[in-house]
Biopython code that builds the backbone (N, CA, C, O; Angstrom):
import numpy as np
from Bio.PDB.StructureBuilder import StructureBuilder

atoms = [
    (1, "ALA", "N", (13.793, -0.415, 25.313)),
    (1, "ALA", "CA", (14.173, -1.600, 26.069)),
    (1, "ALA", "C", (15.248, -1.217, 27.074)),
    (1, "ALA", "O", (16.149, -0.446, 26.746)),
    (2, "PRO", "N", (15.173, -1.727, 28.258)),
    (2, "PRO", "CA", (16.192, -1.428, 29.267)),
    (2, "PRO", "C", (17.459, -2.242, 28.999)),
    (2, "PRO", "O", (17.603, -3.367, 29.478)),
    (3, "LEU", "N", (18.369, -1.656, 28.230)),
    (3, "LEU", "CA", (19.588, -2.338, 27.823)),
    (3, "LEU", "C", (20.806, -1.696, 28.465)),
    (3, "LEU", "O", (20.831, -0.487, 28.695)),
    (4, "THR", "N", (21.811, -2.506, 28.753)),
    (4, "THR", "CA", (23.077, -1.990, 29.266)),
    (4, "THR", "C", (23.903, -1.481, 28.091)),
    (4, "THR", "O", (23.578, -1.755, 26.936)),
    (5, "SER", "N", (24.947, -0.755, 28.377)),
    (5, "SER", "CA", (25.814, -0.258, 27.304)),
    (5, "SER", "C", (26.460, -1.424, 26.556)),
    (5, "SER", "O", (26.655, -1.333, 25.344)),
    (6, "ARG", "N", (26.790, -2.494, 27.234)),
    (6, "ARG", "CA", (27.369, -3.659, 26.590)),
    (6, "ARG", "C", (26.368, -4.312, 25.647)),
    (6, "ARG", "O", (26.739, -4.749, 24.558)),
    (7, "GLN", "N", (25.111, -4.382, 26.053)),
    (7, "GLN", "CA", (24.078, -4.956, 25.193)),
    (7, "GLN", "C", (23.839, -4.072, 23.967)),
    (7, "GLN", "O", (23.621, -4.585, 22.869)),
    (8, "LEU", "N", (23.877, -2.769, 24.144)),
    (8, "LEU", "CA", (23.746, -1.868, 22.997)),
    (8, "LEU", "C", (24.897, -2.086, 22.022)),
    (8, "LEU", "O", (24.701, -2.057, 20.807)),
    (9, "TYR", "N", (26.097, -2.303, 22.556)),
    (9, "TYR", "CA", (27.251, -2.583, 21.710)),
    (9, "TYR", "C", (27.034, -3.869, 20.910)),
    (9, "TYR", "O", (27.339, -3.920, 19.718)),
    (10, "LEU", "N", (26.510, -4.898, 21.560)),
    (10, "LEU", "CA", (26.237, -6.164, 20.870)),
    (10, "LEU", "C", (25.229, -5.967, 19.735)),
    (10, "LEU", "O", (25.380, -6.547, 18.660)),
    (11, "LEU", "N", (24.219, -5.163, 19.972)),
    (11, "LEU", "CA", (23.238, -4.878, 18.926)),
    (11, "LEU", "C", (23.861, -4.065, 17.794)),
    (11, "LEU", "O", (23.606, -4.332, 16.620)),
    (12, "ALA", "N", (24.669, -3.081, 18.146)),
    (12, "ALA", "CA", (25.282, -2.216, 17.136)),
    (12, "ALA", "C", (26.177, -3.011, 16.190)),
    (12, "ALA", "O", (26.255, -2.697, 15.002)),
    (13, "LYS", "N", (26.843, -4.025, 16.698)),
    (13, "LYS", "CA", (27.690, -4.849, 15.839)),
    (13, "LYS", "C", (26.867, -5.548, 14.766)),
    (13, "LYS", "O", (27.370, -5.800, 13.671)),
    (14, "ARG", "N", (25.618, -5.862, 15.059)),
    (14, "ARG", "CA", (24.755, -6.555, 14.094)),
    (14, "ARG", "C", (24.197, -5.610, 13.040)),
    (14, "ARG", "O", (23.727, -6.069, 11.998)),
    (15, "ALA", "N", (24.236, -4.323, 13.278)),
    (15, "ALA", "CA", (23.684, -3.366, 12.313)),
    (15, "ALA", "C", (24.398, -3.445, 10.972)),
    (15, "ALA", "O", (23.789, -3.194, 9.931)),
    (16, "PHE", "N", (25.669, -3.789, 10.984)),
    (16, "PHE", "CA", (26.400, -3.864, 9.725)),
    (16, "PHE", "C", (25.939, -5.033, 8.856)),
    (16, "PHE", "O", (26.204, -5.056, 7.654)),
    (17, "LEU", "N", (25.252, -6.000, 9.461)),
    (17, "LEU", "CA", (24.633, -7.060, 8.659)),
    (17, "LEU", "C", (23.525, -6.473, 7.793)),
    (17, "LEU", "O", (23.290, -6.946, 6.681)),
    (18, "GLY", "N", (22.850, -5.457, 8.292)),
    (18, "GLY", "CA", (21.823, -4.783, 7.507)),
    (18, "GLY", "C", (22.424, -4.026, 6.327)),
    (18, "GLY", "O", (21.838, -3.985, 5.245)),
    (19, "LEU", "N", (23.589, -3.431, 6.540)),
    (19, "LEU", "CA", (24.277, -2.762, 5.431)),
    (19, "LEU", "C", (24.683, -3.791, 4.384)),
    (19, "LEU", "O", (24.568, -3.542, 3.184)),
    (20, "ALA", "N", (25.158, -4.945, 4.839)),
    (20, "ALA", "CA", (25.550, -5.999, 3.908)),
    (20, "ALA", "C", (24.351, -6.518, 3.131)),
    (20, "ALA", "O", (24.479, -6.859, 1.955)),
    (21, "ARG", "N", (23.208, -6.581, 3.759)),
    (21, "ARG", "CA", (21.992, -7.060, 3.088)),
    (21, "ARG", "C", (21.654, -6.186, 1.877)),
    (21, "ARG", "O", (21.113, -6.680, 0.889)),
    (22, "THR", "N", (21.966, -4.911, 1.949)),
    (22, "THR", "CA", (21.699, -3.997, 0.840)),
    (22, "THR", "C", (22.859, -3.961, -0.150)),
    (22, "THR", "O", (22.825, -3.225, -1.136)),
    (23, "ARG", "N", (23.873, -4.756, 0.123)),
    (23, "ARG", "CA", (25.111, -4.809, -0.664)),
    (23, "ARG", "C", (25.868, -3.490, -0.621)),
    (23, "ARG", "O", (26.613, -3.157, -1.542)),
    (24, "ALA", "N", (25.669, -2.751, 0.454)),
    (24, "ALA", "CA", (26.445, -1.528, 0.654)),
    (24, "ALA", "C", (27.880, -1.921, 0.985)),
    (24, "ALA", "O", (28.112, -2.901, 1.692)),
    (25, "LEU", "N", (28.819, -1.173, 0.486)),
    (25, "LEU", "CA", (30.224, -1.454, 0.747)),
    (25, "LEU", "C", (30.765, -0.460, 1.759)),
    (25, "LEU", "O", (30.433, 0.725, 1.727)),
    (26, "SER", "N", (31.586, -0.950, 2.639)),
    (26, "SER", "CA", (32.230, -0.083, 3.618)),
    (26, "SER", "C", (33.704, 0.023, 3.241)),
    (26, "SER", "O", (34.383, -0.984, 3.045)),
    (27, "ARG", "N", (34.173, 1.232, 3.146)),
    (27, "ARG", "CA", (35.567, 1.459, 2.753)),
    (27, "ARG", "C", (36.209, 2.436, 3.724)),
    (27, "ARG", "O", (35.527, 3.097, 4.507)),
    (28, "THR", "N", (37.514, 2.515, 3.661)),
    (28, "THR", "CA", (38.231, 3.482, 4.472)),
    (28, "THR", "C", (37.726, 4.874, 4.128)),
    (28, "THR", "O", (37.731, 5.276, 2.964)),
    (29, "GLY", "N", (37.293, 5.600, 5.136)),
    (29, "GLY", "CA", (36.808, 6.955, 4.927)),
    (29, "GLY", "C", (35.358, 7.044, 4.494)),
    (29, "GLY", "O", (34.871, 8.138, 4.210)),
    (30, "SER", "N", (34.647, 5.910, 4.434)),
    (30, "SER", "CA", (33.263, 5.957, 3.972)),
    (30, "SER", "C", (32.317, 6.550, 5.015)),
    (30, "SER", "O", (31.214, 6.976, 4.674)),
    (31, "GLY", "N", (32.730, 6.583, 6.267)),
    (31, "GLY", "CA", (31.928, 7.227, 7.292)),
    (31, "GLY", "C", (30.796, 6.389, 7.832)),
    (31, "GLY", "O", (29.851, 6.926, 8.411)),
    (32, "ASP", "N", (30.869, 5.080, 7.655)),
    (32, "ASP", "CA", (29.815, 4.210, 8.184)),
    (32, "ASP", "C", (29.955, 4.096, 9.701)),
    (32, "ASP", "O", (31.020, 3.755, 10.215)),
    (33, "PHE", "N", (28.888, 4.379, 10.391)),
    (33, "PHE", "CA", (28.884, 4.180, 11.837)),
    (33, "PHE", "C", (27.458, 3.924, 12.286)),
    (33, "PHE", "O", (26.502, 4.339, 11.632)),
    (34, "CYS", "N", (27.330, 3.244, 13.392)),
    (34, "CYS", "CA", (26.022, 2.947, 13.962)),
    (34, "CYS", "C", (26.018, 3.447, 15.392)),
    (34, "CYS", "O", (26.902, 3.112, 16.180)),
    (35, "LEU", "N", (25.037, 4.236, 15.719)),
    (35, "LEU", "CA", (24.918, 4.802, 17.053)),
    (35, "LEU", "C", (23.683, 4.221, 17.712)),
    (35, "LEU", "O", (22.577, 4.326, 17.183)),
    (36, "PHE", "N", (23.877, 3.614, 18.859)),
    (36, "PHE", "CA", (22.775, 3.026, 19.608)),
    (36, "PHE", "C", (22.699, 3.677, 20.974)),
    (36, "PHE", "O", (23.702, 3.795, 21.677)),
    (37, "VAL", "N", (21.510, 4.096, 21.340)),
    (37, "VAL", "CA", (21.273, 4.679, 22.664)),
    (37, "VAL", "C", (19.994, 4.066, 23.236)),
    (37, "VAL", "O", (19.125, 3.594, 22.503)),
    (38, "SER", "N", (19.908, 4.087, 24.532)),
    (38, "SER", "CA", (18.692, 3.625, 25.189)),
    (38, "SER", "C", (18.090, 4.802, 25.934)),
    (38, "SER", "O", (18.800, 5.535, 26.622)),
    (39, "THR", "N", (16.814, 4.982, 25.805)),
    (39, "THR", "CA", (16.127, 6.051, 26.524)),
    (39, "THR", "C", (15.451, 5.528, 27.775)),
    (39, "THR", "O", (14.743, 6.262, 28.464)),
    (40, "SER", "N", (15.671, 4.266, 28.061)),
    (40, "SER", "CA", (15.082, 3.652, 29.246)),
    (40, "SER", "C", (15.842, 4.117, 30.492)),
    (40, "SER", "O", (17.070, 4.205, 30.459)),
    (41, "PRO", "N", (15.141, 4.415, 31.583)),
    (41, "PRO", "CA", (15.831, 4.804, 32.817)),
    (41, "PRO", "C", (16.761, 3.697, 33.295)),
    (41, "PRO", "O", (16.452, 2.512, 33.174)),
    (42, "LEU", "N", (17.890, 4.096, 33.834)),
    (42, "LEU", "CA", (18.857, 3.119, 34.319)),
    (42, "LEU", "C", (18.407, 2.531, 35.649)),
    (42, "LEU", "O", (18.551, 3.150, 36.703)),
    (43, "GLN", "N", (17.875, 1.358, 35.576)),
    (43, "GLN", "CA", (17.496, 0.612, 36.773)),
    (43, "GLN", "C", (17.970, -0.811, 36.553)),
    (43, "GLN", "O", (17.340, -1.589, 35.838)),
    (44, "GLU", "N", (19.076, -1.134, 37.171)),
    (44, "GLU", "CA", (19.728, -2.410, 36.901)),
    (44, "GLU", "C", (18.802, -3.608, 37.082)),
    (44, "GLU", "O", (18.946, -4.599, 36.367)),
    (45, "SER", "N", (17.875, -3.546, 37.997)),
    (45, "SER", "CA", (16.991, -4.689, 38.246)),
    (45, "SER", "C", (16.019, -4.942, 37.087)),
    (45, "SER", "O", (15.460, -6.034, 36.981)),
    (46, "ARG", "N", (15.814, -3.954, 36.227)),
    (46, "ARG", "CA", (14.869, -4.108, 35.119)),
    (46, "ARG", "C", (15.544, -4.485, 33.806)),
    (46, "ARG", "O", (14.852, -4.735, 32.819)),
    (47, "ASN", "N", (16.870, -4.533, 33.765)),
    (47, "ASN", "CA", (17.556, -4.851, 32.513)),
    (47, "ASN", "C", (17.174, -6.238, 32.027)),
    (47, "ASN", "O", (16.967, -7.156, 32.821)),
    (48, "ILE", "N", (17.083, -6.376, 30.714)),
    (48, "ILE", "CA", (16.771, -7.681, 30.149)),
    (48, "ILE", "C", (18.045, -8.517, 30.109)),
    (48, "ILE", "O", (19.153, -7.983, 30.139)),
    (49, "SER", "N", (17.873, -9.819, 30.041)),
    (49, "SER", "CA", (19.041, -10.699, 30.001)),
    (49, "SER", "C", (19.601, -10.751, 28.585)),
    (49, "SER", "O", (18.922, -10.400, 27.620)),
    (50, "ASP", "N", (20.844, -11.191, 28.480)),
    (50, "ASP", "CA", (21.468, -11.324, 27.161)),
    (50, "ASP", "C", (20.704, -12.318, 26.288)),
    (50, "ASP", "O", (20.665, -12.157, 25.069)),
    (51, "TRP", "N", (20.101, -13.336, 26.887)),
    (51, "TRP", "CA", (19.357, -14.330, 26.126)),
    (51, "TRP", "C", (18.123, -13.724, 25.478)),
    (51, "TRP", "O", (17.648, -14.233, 24.463)),
    (52, "GLU", "N", (17.608, -12.668, 26.035)),
    (52, "GLU", "CA", (16.428, -12.013, 25.458)),
    (52, "GLU", "C", (16.789, -11.106, 24.282)),
    (52, "GLU", "O", (15.900, -10.601, 23.597)),
    (53, "LEU", "N", (18.081, -10.896, 24.042)),
    (53, "LEU", "CA", (18.506, -10.054, 22.923)),
    (53, "LEU", "C", (18.256, -10.703, 21.569)),
    (53, "LEU", "O", (18.202, -10.012, 20.552)),
    (54, "ASP", "N", (18.102, -12.016, 21.546)),
    (54, "ASP", "CA", (17.935, -12.704, 20.263)),
    (54, "ASP", "C", (16.809, -12.133, 19.418)),
    (54, "ASP", "O", (16.924, -12.088, 18.193)),
    (55, "SER", "N", (15.743, -11.705, 20.034)),
    (55, "SER", "CA", (14.631, -11.149, 19.254)),
    (55, "SER", "C", (14.943, -9.745, 18.729)),
    (55, "SER", "O", (14.277, -9.268, 17.810)),
    (56, "PHE", "N", (15.947, -9.082, 19.305)),
    (56, "PHE", "CA", (16.314, -7.738, 18.855)),
    (56, "PHE", "C", (17.223, -7.778, 17.622)),
    (56, "PHE", "O", (17.204, -6.847, 16.816)),
    (57, "TYR", "N", (18.014, -8.839, 17.466)),
    (57, "TYR", "CA", (18.985, -8.891, 16.375)),
    (57, "TYR", "C", (18.353, -8.751, 14.995)),
    (57, "TYR", "O", (18.816, -7.923, 14.209)),
    (58, "PRO", "N", (17.311, -9.527, 14.660)),
    (58, "PRO", "CA", (16.701, -9.347, 13.328)),
    (58, "PRO", "C", (16.117, -7.945, 13.143)),
    (58, "PRO", "O", (16.145, -7.400, 12.039)),
    (59, "ALA", "N", (15.596, -7.371, 14.207)),
    (59, "ALA", "CA", (15.032, -6.019, 14.109)),
    (59, "ALA", "C", (16.123, -5.006, 13.792)),
    (59, "ALA", "O", (15.902, -4.075, 13.018)),
    (60, "VAL", "N", (17.290, -5.181, 14.381)),
    (60, "VAL", "CA", (18.413, -4.279, 14.122)),
    (60, "VAL", "C", (18.866, -4.395, 12.670)),
    (60, "VAL", "O", (19.130, -3.388, 12.013)),
    (61, "VAL", "N", (18.954, -5.622, 12.177)),
    (61, "VAL", "CA", (19.370, -5.840, 10.787)),
    (61, "VAL", "C", (18.366, -5.196, 9.834)),
    (61, "VAL", "O", (18.760, -4.509, 8.891)),
    (62, "GLU", "N", (17.077, -5.411, 10.074)),
    (62, "GLU", "CA", (16.037, -4.834, 9.219)),
    (62, "GLU", "C", (16.063, -3.307, 9.258)),
    (62, "GLU", "O", (15.931, -2.658, 8.221)),
    (63, "ALA", "N", (16.232, -2.740, 10.437)),
    (63, "ALA", "CA", (16.250, -1.282, 10.577)),
    (63, "ALA", "C", (17.443, -0.676, 9.845)),
    (63, "ALA", "O", (17.316, 0.371, 9.209)),
    (64, "ALA", "N", (18.594, -1.324, 9.931)),
    (64, "ALA", "CA", (19.785, -0.807, 9.247)),
    (64, "ALA", "C", (19.613, -0.868, 7.734)),
    (64, "ALA", "O", (19.956, 0.078, 7.025)),
    (65, "ALA", "N", (19.080, -1.985, 7.244)),
    (65, "ALA", "CA", (18.845, -2.106, 5.803)),
    (65, "ALA", "C", (17.828, -1.072, 5.336)),
    (65, "ALA", "O", (18.010, -0.442, 4.294)),
    (66, "GLU", "N", (16.774, -0.901, 6.094)),
    (66, "GLU", "CA", (15.746, 0.080, 5.735)),
    (66, "GLU", "C", (16.306, 1.495, 5.713)),
    (66, "GLU", "O", (15.899, 2.309, 4.884)),
    (67, "SER", "N", (17.225, 1.793, 6.605)),
    (67, "SER", "CA", (17.804, 3.141, 6.622)),
    (67, "SER", "C", (18.624, 3.407, 5.364)),
    (67, "SER", "O", (18.667, 4.537, 4.877)),
    (68, "VAL", "N", (19.278, 2.367, 4.835)),
    (68, "VAL", "CA", (20.019, 2.532, 3.574)),
    (68, "VAL", "C", (19.049, 2.810, 2.432)),
    (68, "VAL", "O", (19.239, 3.747, 1.658)),
    (69, "TRP", "N", (18.008, 1.986, 2.335)),
    (69, "TRP", "CA", (17.028, 2.185, 1.253)),
    (69, "TRP", "C", (16.356, 3.557, 1.367)),
    (69, "TRP", "O", (16.153, 4.229, 0.356)),
    (70, "ASN", "N", (16.014, 3.970, 2.571)),
    (70, "ASN", "CA", (15.387, 5.286, 2.757)),
    (70, "ASN", "C", (16.335, 6.408, 2.362)),
    (70, "ASN", "O", (15.912, 7.379, 1.736)),
    (71, "SER", "N", (17.598, 6.290, 2.716)),
    (71, "SER", "CA", (18.547, 7.356, 2.374)),
    (71, "SER", "C", (18.723, 7.473, 0.863)),
    (71, "SER", "O", (18.986, 8.560, 0.349)),
    (72, "LEU", "N", (18.579, 6.355, 0.154)),
    (72, "LEU", "CA", (18.707, 6.393, -1.302)),
    (72, "LEU", "C", (17.443, 6.886, -1.987)),
    (72, "LEU", "O", (17.497, 7.771, -2.841)),
    (73, "PHE", "N", (16.306, 6.312, -1.612)),
    (73, "PHE", "CA", (15.088, 6.536, -2.375)),
    (73, "PHE", "C", (14.180, 7.646, -1.847)),
    (73, "PHE", "O", (13.234, 8.041, -2.529)),
    (74, "LEU", "N", (14.445, 8.142, -0.670)),
    (74, "LEU", "CA", (13.634, 9.241, -0.152)),
    (74, "LEU", "C", (14.372, 10.580, -0.180)),
    (74, "LEU", "O", (13.825, 11.606, 0.225)),
    (75, "ALA", "N", (15.596, 10.563, -0.652)),
    (75, "ALA", "CA", (16.367, 11.804, -0.753)),
    (75, "ALA", "C", (15.779, 12.689, -1.847)),
    (75, "ALA", "O", (15.217, 12.195, -2.824)),
    (76, "GLU", "N", (15.911, 13.974, -1.675)),
    (76, "GLU", "CA", (15.416, 14.936, -2.655)),
    (76, "GLU", "C", (16.586, 15.689, -3.261)),
    (76, "GLU", "O", (17.654, 15.783, -2.658)),
    (77, "THR", "N", (16.381, 16.224, -4.454)),
    (77, "THR", "CA", (17.406, 17.051, -5.075)),
    (77, "THR", "C", (17.640, 18.285, -4.207)),
    (77, "THR", "O", (16.694, 18.939, -3.769)),
    (78, "ILE", "N", (18.890, 18.585, -3.971)),
    (78, "ILE", "CA", (19.219, 19.745, -3.133)),
    (78, "ILE", "C", (20.280, 20.601, -3.808)),
    (78, "ILE", "O", (21.078, 20.121, -4.613)),
    (79, "GLU", "N", (20.265, 21.874, -3.459)),
    (79, "GLU", "CA", (21.308, 22.787, -3.902)),
    (79, "GLU", "C", (22.089, 23.222, -2.678)),
    (79, "GLU", "O", (21.527, 23.704, -1.694)),
    (80, "GLY", "N", (23.392, 23.041, -2.763)),
    (80, "GLY", "CA", (24.258, 23.370, -1.641)),
    (80, "GLY", "C", (25.015, 24.656, -1.862)),
    (80, "GLY", "O", (24.658, 25.482, -2.703)),
    (81, "ARG", "N", (26.036, 24.799, -1.108)),
    (81, "ARG", "CA", (26.875, 25.998, -1.162)),
    (81, "ARG", "C", (27.485, 26.169, -2.550)),
    (81, "ARG", "O", (27.822, 25.188, -3.214)),
    (82, "ASP", "N", (27.618, 27.375, -2.966)),
    (82, "ASP", "CA", (28.208, 27.745, -4.256)),
    (82, "ASP", "C", (27.465, 27.142, -5.444)),
    (82, "ASP", "O", (28.055, 26.921, -6.501)),
    (83, "GLY", "N", (26.161, 26.875, -5.268)),
    (83, "GLY", "CA", (25.343, 26.389, -6.362)),
    (83, "GLY", "C", (25.535, 24.924, -6.712)),
    (83, "GLY", "O", (25.060, 24.479, -7.757)),
    (84, "HIS", "N", (26.216, 24.166, -5.873)),
    (84, "HIS", "CA", (26.403, 22.736, -6.130)),
    (84, "HIS", "C", (25.067, 22.013, -5.962)),
    (84, "HIS", "O", (24.387, 22.165, -4.947)),
    (85, "ILE", "N", (24.705, 21.226, -6.974)),
    (85, "ILE", "CA", (23.421, 20.530, -6.968)),
    (85, "ILE", "C", (23.670, 19.030, -6.891)),
    (85, "ILE", "O", (24.516, 18.485, -7.600)),
    (86, "ARG", "N", (22.923, 18.385, -6.026)),
    (86, "ARG", "CA", (22.935, 16.923, -5.918)),
    (86, "ARG", "C", (21.522, 16.451, -6.264)),
    (86, "ARG", "O", (20.550, 16.779, -5.584)),
    (87, "LEU", "N", (21.442, 15.676, -7.338)),
    (87, "LEU", "CA", (20.150, 15.223, -7.833)),
    (87, "LEU", "C", (19.649, 14.027, -7.033)),
    (87, "LEU", "O", (20.432, 13.189, -6.583)),
    (88, "ALA", "N", (18.344, 13.964, -6.866)),
    (88, "ALA", "CA", (17.730, 12.804, -6.238)),
    (88, "ALA", "C", (17.894, 11.600, -7.155)),
    (88, "ALA", "O", (17.973, 11.745, -8.375)),
    (89, "LEU", "N", (17.944, 10.436, -6.576)),
    (89, "LEU", "CA", (18.072, 9.207, -7.336)),
    (89, "LEU", "C", (16.770, 8.945, -8.100)),
    (89, "LEU", "O", (15.695, 8.969, -7.501)),
    (90, "PRO", "N", (16.848, 8.695, -9.408)),
    (90, "PRO", "CA", (15.627, 8.376, -10.163)),
    (90, "PRO", "C", (15.146, 6.976, -9.784)),
    (90, "PRO", "O", (15.781, 5.981, -10.136)),
    (91, "ILE", "N", (14.045, 6.902, -9.081)),
    (91, "ILE", "CA", (13.604, 5.652, -8.465)),
    (91, "ILE", "C", (13.298, 4.571, -9.495)),
    (91, "ILE", "O", (13.801, 3.454, -9.373)),
    (92, "GLU", "N", (12.491, 4.872, -10.501)),
    (92, "GLU", "CA", (12.086, 3.855, -11.470)),
    (92, "GLU", "C", (13.293, 3.284, -12.216)),
    (92, "GLU", "O", (13.415, 2.068, -12.365)),
    (93, "GLU", "N", (14.170, 4.149, -12.678)),
    (93, "GLU", "CA", (15.370, 3.701, -13.385)),
    (93, "GLU", "C", (16.273, 2.876, -12.464)),
    (93, "GLU", "O", (16.846, 1.871, -12.883)),
    (94, "SER", "N", (16.392, 3.304, -11.229)),
    (94, "SER", "CA", (17.218, 2.578, -10.263)),
    (94, "SER", "C", (16.651, 1.189, -9.980)),
    (94, "SER", "O", (17.406, 0.220, -9.890)),
    (95, "MET", "N", (15.343, 1.084, -9.840)),
    (95, "MET", "CA", (14.718, -0.208, -9.578)),
    (95, "MET", "C", (14.908, -1.160, -10.758)),
    (95, "MET", "O", (15.104, -2.360, -10.562)),
    (96, "ASN", "N", (14.850, -0.630, -11.980)),
    (96, "ASN", "CA", (15.099, -1.466, -13.159)),
    (96, "ASN", "C", (16.523, -2.007, -13.146)),
    (96, "ASN", "O", (16.749, -3.175, -13.462)),
    (97, "ILE", "N", (17.468, -1.171, -12.785)),
    (97, "ILE", "CA", (18.874, -1.600, -12.713)),
    (97, "ILE", "C", (19.039, -2.664, -11.633)),
    (97, "ILE", "O", (19.706, -3.677, -11.849)),
    (98, "ILE", "N", (18.433, -2.433, -10.478)),
    (98, "ILE", "CA", (18.540, -3.389, -9.368)),
    (98, "ILE", "C", (17.931, -4.729, -9.753)),
    (98, "ILE", "O", (18.519, -5.776, -9.480)),
    (99, "GLU", "N", (16.759, -4.710, -10.383)),
    (99, "GLU", "CA", (16.098, -5.954, -10.780)),
    (99, "GLU", "C", (16.922, -6.704, -11.817)),
    (99, "GLU", "O", (17.060, -7.924, -11.735)),
    (100, "THR", "N", (17.471, -5.986, -12.791)),
    (100, "THR", "CA", (18.301, -6.618, -13.819)),
    (100, "THR", "C", (19.539, -7.217, -13.191)),
    (100, "THR", "O", (19.907, -8.349, -13.504)),
    (101, "TRP", "N", (20.177, -6.484, -12.321)),
    (101, "TRP", "CA", (21.398, -6.955, -11.664)),
    (101, "TRP", "C", (21.098, -8.146, -10.754)),
    (101, "TRP", "O", (21.890, -9.084, -10.666)),
    (102, "SER", "N", (19.966, -8.101, -10.087)),
    (102, "SER", "CA", (19.574, -9.178, -9.195)),
    (102, "SER", "C", (19.326, -10.469, -9.967)),
    (102, "SER", "O", (19.702, -11.547, -9.508)),
    (103, "ARG", "N", (18.700, -10.368, -11.129)),
    (103, "ARG", "CA", (18.436, -11.549, -11.952)),
    (103, "ARG", "C", (19.740, -12.176, -12.445)),
    (103, "ARG", "O", (19.860, -13.399, -12.516)),
    (104, "ARG", "N", (20.710, -11.334, -12.783)),
    (104, "ARG", "CA", (22.000, -11.842, -13.277)),
    (104, "ARG", "C", (22.800, -12.558, -12.197)),
    (104, "ARG", "O", (23.524, -13.513, -12.479)),
    (105, "SER", "N", (22.665, -12.091, -10.961)),
    (105, "SER", "CA", (23.484, -12.661, -9.885)),
    (105, "SER", "C", (22.907, -13.941, -9.311)),
    (105, "SER", "O", (23.523, -14.549, -8.435)),
    (106, "LYS", "N", (21.735, -14.371, -9.781)),
    (106, "LYS", "CA", (21.121, -15.610, -9.258)),
    (106, "LYS", "C", (21.587, -16.829, -9.985)),
    (106, "LYS", "O", (21.164, -17.939, -9.663)),
]
sb = StructureBuilder()
sb.init_structure("model")
sb.init_model(0)
sb.init_chain("A")
sb.init_seg("    ")
for serial, (resi, resn, name, xyz) in enumerate(atoms, 1):
    if name == "N":
        sb.init_residue(resn, " ", resi, " ")
    sb.init_atom(name, np.array(xyz, "f"), 0.0, 1.0, " ", f" {name:<3s}", serial, name[0])
structure = sb.get_structure()
């Protein structure tokens, strides 16, 4: 989409709603950031109006939430430097915990 830098900023602010949807917490030093870029050529006459951004907001929220779920459930076990191992999240067990917790919070 032909967006201005200001419009990209407006969209980026909404991305944190997607993090909230997943109940992700943001803390000092947590490293949460959202980077938005446009690959559309800069031609001021083709930029969309701010009123047309409304349809982009839900898409931004959904994309941010999906990125959290993907980072959790599509990660693989890895071995890092000095033999440090980070295990992949056990999907079935995690889903059971999420479902149980979700039922309690309703």
